[in-house]
C-alpha positions in Angstrom: -27.6 22.6 149.7 -26.4 25.4 148.0 -26.5 27.3 151.4 -24.2 24.7 152.8 -21.8 25.3 149.6 -21.6 29.3 150.1 -21.0 28.6 154.1 -17.9 26.4 153.2 -16.7 29.0 150.6 -16.9 31.7 153.4 -14.9 29.7 155.7 -12.4 29.0 152.9 -12.4 32.7 152.5 -12.1 33.4 156.2 -9.0 35.7 156.9 -7.5 38.7 159.0 -6.6 41.7 156.8 -3.1 42.0 155.7 -1.1 45.3 155.9 -0.2 46.8 152.4 3.6 46.2 151.2 5.8 48.4 149.3 5.6 47.9 145.7 8.5 45.8 144.0 9.3 45.3 140.4 8.0 42.2 138.7 9.4 38.8 139.6 11.2 37.4 136.6 8.7 35.2 135.2 8.8 31.2 135.7 7.0 28.7 134.1 3.9 27.6 134.9 4.3 24.3 137.1 3.5 21.0 135.3 1.3 19.6 138.2 0.9 15.7 137.9 -1.8 13.4 139.6 0.3 12.9 142.8 0.2 16.8 143.5 -3.6 17.0 144.0 -5.0 16.8 147.2 -8.5 15.5 148.3 -9.8 16.8 151.7 -12.7 16.4 153.9 -15.1 13.7 153.7 -14.0 13.4 149.7 -11.0 11.3 151.1 -13.0 8.4 152.2 -16.0 8.4 149.9 -14.7 9.3 146.4 -12.1 8.4 144.0 -10.2 10.9 142.0 -8.6 10.5 138.6 -6.2 13.5 137.1 -4.5 13.7 133.7 -2.9 16.4 132.0 -1.0 19.4 133.3 -2.3 22.7 134.1 0.4 24.3 132.0 -0.4 23.0 128.6 -2.8 24.4 126.2 -5.5 21.8 126.6 -4.9 21.9 130.6 -5.7 19.5 133.3 -8.8 16.9 133.7 -10.1 15.7 136.6 -12.8 12.9 137.2 -14.3 12.0 140.6 -16.8 9.7 141.6 -18.2 9.1 145.0 -20.4 6.1 146.5 -24.0 6.6 145.5 -25.1 7.1 148.9 -22.7 9.6 149.9 -23.3 13.1 151.4 -19.9 14.7 151.4 -18.1 17.7 151.4 -14.7 18.6 150.6 -12.1 20.0 148.4 -10.1 19.0 145.5 -7.1 21.3 145.5 -3.3 21.9 144.5 -0.8 24.1 145.6 2.1 26.1 143.6 4.7 28.8 145.0 4.0 32.3 144.1 7.8 33.2 143.6 8.0 34.2 140.0 4.9 35.6 139.7 4.2 38.3 142.3 2.8 41.5 141.1 1.0 39.8 138.1 -2.7 38.9 137.7 -2.9 34.7 138.1 -6.6 33.3 136.3 -7.4 29.7 137.1 -10.0 28.3 134.1 -11.8 25.2 133.7 -15.1 23.6 132.4 -17.1 22.0 135.1 -19.5 19.0 134.7 -21.9 17.6 137.3 -24.9 15.4 138.0 -27.9 16.7 140.0 -26.7 15.2 143.2 -23.5 17.3 143.3 -22.6 21.1 143.6 -19.4 22.3 142.6 -17.3 25.5 143.0 -14.1 26.6 141.5 -11.7 28.9 143.7 -8.9 30.3 144.0 -6.7 31.8 147.1 -3.2 33.8 147.2 -1.2 33.2 150.5 1.5 34.4 152.6 2.7 31.6 154.6 -0.7 30.2 156.3 -2.3 33.7 155.9 -4.9 34.4 153.2 -4.4 37.3 151.2 -7.2 37.2 148.8 -9.9 34.7 148.1 -12.3 34.4 145.1 -14.5 31.6 143.7 -17.1 31.5 141.1 -20.1 32.2 142.9 -21.0 35.2 140.6 -20.7 32.9 137.4 -23.1 30.5 139.1 -25.6 33.3 139.9 -25.6 33.8 136.1 -25.9 30.3 135.6 -24.1 30.1 132.3 -24.3 26.3 131.2 -23.9 24.9 127.7 -26.5 22.6 126.5 -24.5 19.7 127.0 -24.0 20.6 130.6 -20.5 22.1 130.8 -20.1 25.3 132.7 -17.1 27.5 131.6 -15.5 29.2 135.1 -12.9 31.8 135.0 -11.4 33.4 138.4 -8.4 36.0 138.4 -6.6 37.7 141.2 -3.6 39.9 141.7 -0.3 38.4 143.4 0.6 40.7 146.2 4.4 41.4 146.5 4.5 39.3 149.5 2.6 36.3 148.4 4.4 32.9 149.0 1.8 30.3 147.6 -1.3 30.1 145.4 -4.2 27.4 146.2 -7.0 26.7 143.7 -9.2 23.9 143.4 -13.0 22.8 143.6 -15.3 22.4 146.4 -17.4 19.6 146.3 -20.8 19.0 147.9 -23.0 15.9 147.3 -22.5 12.4 146.6 -22.4 12.1 142.8 -20.1 12.2 140.0 -18.0 15.5 138.5 -15.8 16.2 136.0 -13.3 19.2 135.3 -11.8 19.4 131.9 -9.4 22.1 130.5 -8.3 23.3 134.3 -5.6 25.8 133.4 -3.1 28.5 135.1 -2.1 31.5 133.3 -0.3 34.6 134.5 -0.3 38.0 133.2 2.5 39.6 131.6 3.4 43.1 132.0 3.1 45.5 129.4 1.1 48.9 128.5 -2.4 49.1 129.6 -5.1 50.4 127.4 -6.8 53.6 127.5 -10.1 52.0 128.5 -8.5 50.1 131.6 -6.6 53.1 132.6 -10.0 55.1 132.7 -11.7 52.4 134.5 -8.9 52.1 137.3 -8.6 55.9 137.3 -12.3 56.3 138.2 -12.3 53.2 140.9 -9.3 54.7 142.7 -10.8 58.5 142.4 -14.2 57.0 143.8 -12.4 55.3 146.9 -10.1 58.2 147.7 -13.0 60.5 148.0 -14.9 57.8 150.2 -12.0 57.3 152.3 -10.7 60.7 152.4 -11.0 61.1 156.5 -9.0 57.5 156.9 -5.1 58.2 157.6 -4.4 54.2 157.4 -4.4 53.8 153.6 -1.0 54.6 152.3 -2.0 55.8 148.9 1.7 56.5 147.7 2.4 53.1 148.4 -0.9 51.5 147.4 -1.6 53.0 144.1 1.7 52.3 142.3 0.7 48.6 143.6 -2.3 48.6 141.9 -1.0 49.9 138.5 1.4 46.8 138.7 -1.4 44.5 139.1 -3.5 46.3 135.9 0.2 46.1 133.8 -0.7 44.8 130.3 -4.7 45.0 130.7 -6.4 45.5 127.6 -9.9 45.3 128.7 -11.8 46.6 131.6 -12.3 43.0 133.1 -8.7 42.8 133.4 -8.7 45.7 135.6 -11.0 44.0 137.8 -8.6 41.9 140.2 -6.9 45.4 140.9 -10.1 47.1 142.0 -10.8 44.1 144.1 -7.5 44.1 145.6 -8.2 47.8 146.3 -11.2 47.1 148.0 -9.6 44.2 150.1 -7.2 47.1 151.4 -10.3 48.7 153.0 -10.7 46.3 155.7 -14.3 46.5 156.0 -15.4 43.0 154.6 -18.4 44.7 152.9 -17.5 46.5 149.8 -17.3 44.7 146.9 -17.2 45.1 143.0 -20.2 43.9 140.9 -19.2 43.1 137.2 -21.8 44.6 134.7 -23.7 41.4 134.2 -24.3 40.6 137.8 -25.1 44.1 138.4 -27.6 44.3 135.6 -29.0 40.5 136.7 -29.5 42.0 140.4 -31.1 45.0 139.1 -33.5 43.2 137.3 -34.7 41.2 140.3 -34.5 44.2 142.6 -33.0 47.7 141.6 -30.1 48.5 143.3 -30.4 51.6 145.8 -27.9 53.9 147.1 -28.8 52.3 150.9 -30.7 48.7 150.3 -32.7 47.4 153.5 -31.5 44.9 155.9 -27.8 45.6 155.0 -24.9 48.0 156.8 -25.2 51.5 155.4 -23.4 51.6 151.8 -22.8 53.6 148.8 -23.0 52.1 145.3 -21.2 53.8 142.3 -21.2 52.8 138.7 -17.8 52.6 136.6 -17.5 53.5 133.2 -18.2 50.0 132.1 -21.2 49.7 134.1 -19.8 47.8 136.9 -20.5 48.8 140.3 -18.5 49.9 143.3 -20.4 48.8 146.7 -18.5 50.7 149.4 -19.2 50.4 152.9 -20.0 53.6 155.0 -19.4 51.9 158.2 -16.3 53.4 160.1 -13.3 51.6 160.4 -11.5 52.3 163.3 -8.1 50.7 164.5 -10.3 49.2 167.4 -12.8 47.5 165.1 -10.3 46.7 162.5 -8.5 44.8 165.3 -11.7 43.3 166.6 -12.6 41.9 163.2 -9.2 40.2 162.5 -9.3 38.5 166.0 -12.6 37.1 165.4 -12.0 35.9 161.7 -8.5 34.4 163.0 -10.3 32.3 165.6 -13.1 31.4 163.2 -10.6 29.7 161.1 -10.3 25.8 161.2 
């Protein structure tokens, strides 16, 4: 069941790489939309087999609450999701957070996606947090996902991917947007280190417009006071590489993986990679596979054809 859930998340996340756009000033801030029950969508098999009740709004301090029950004999998969316009939030960080409780018959995963029209720009889910299995004694799992909102983003989508046939409860589902401001010394040090590592590893490439990309990354990190608040900017940087293999491992995930099987510079059975440790203990995993225009075009075409 977990394998199918992961495959479904990959399908949501699949999209062609997007070109780097020129950085712009921050959008004028707008209020978080007050989503109501009718703004939530049920897709896939959930629409026929399950019932959803939604109360509250994502802009309130207590957020929104979702309760879904499915027919006892159902084995279904689908999304409970909502969509909001990106205007007013561009060049900031968007965070979706929630507490999730499910029964043994159900798997659920919180996710967040930024889009330009129908094309996806970035996607993230709570896979790392599920890996760490941070569940409270009463069964609630706290989930938090943050992504940068690119200058050309038009829509933000978020929700819960559900698989199973039982019951699911989501409480304190909230959207928060970062505010521009000074970045702390710790956060600056981390971002500088990540940029320098990627610059060294991509020195032979002529398709990364650093004079555009680097200022964009610093806009995404604006106001960051902790290392974790810089991670979205670093993930955006890795997404611009276009290899679909480079990734960032948080210190907690890197430590857990290292306990299970120590990370080596080139693990077996994967494409050649380099692993770098950042100042806070996070790991940058960078692909050494050359990305040529021909390879990039072929990958983008294959990914586009795989989209539903």
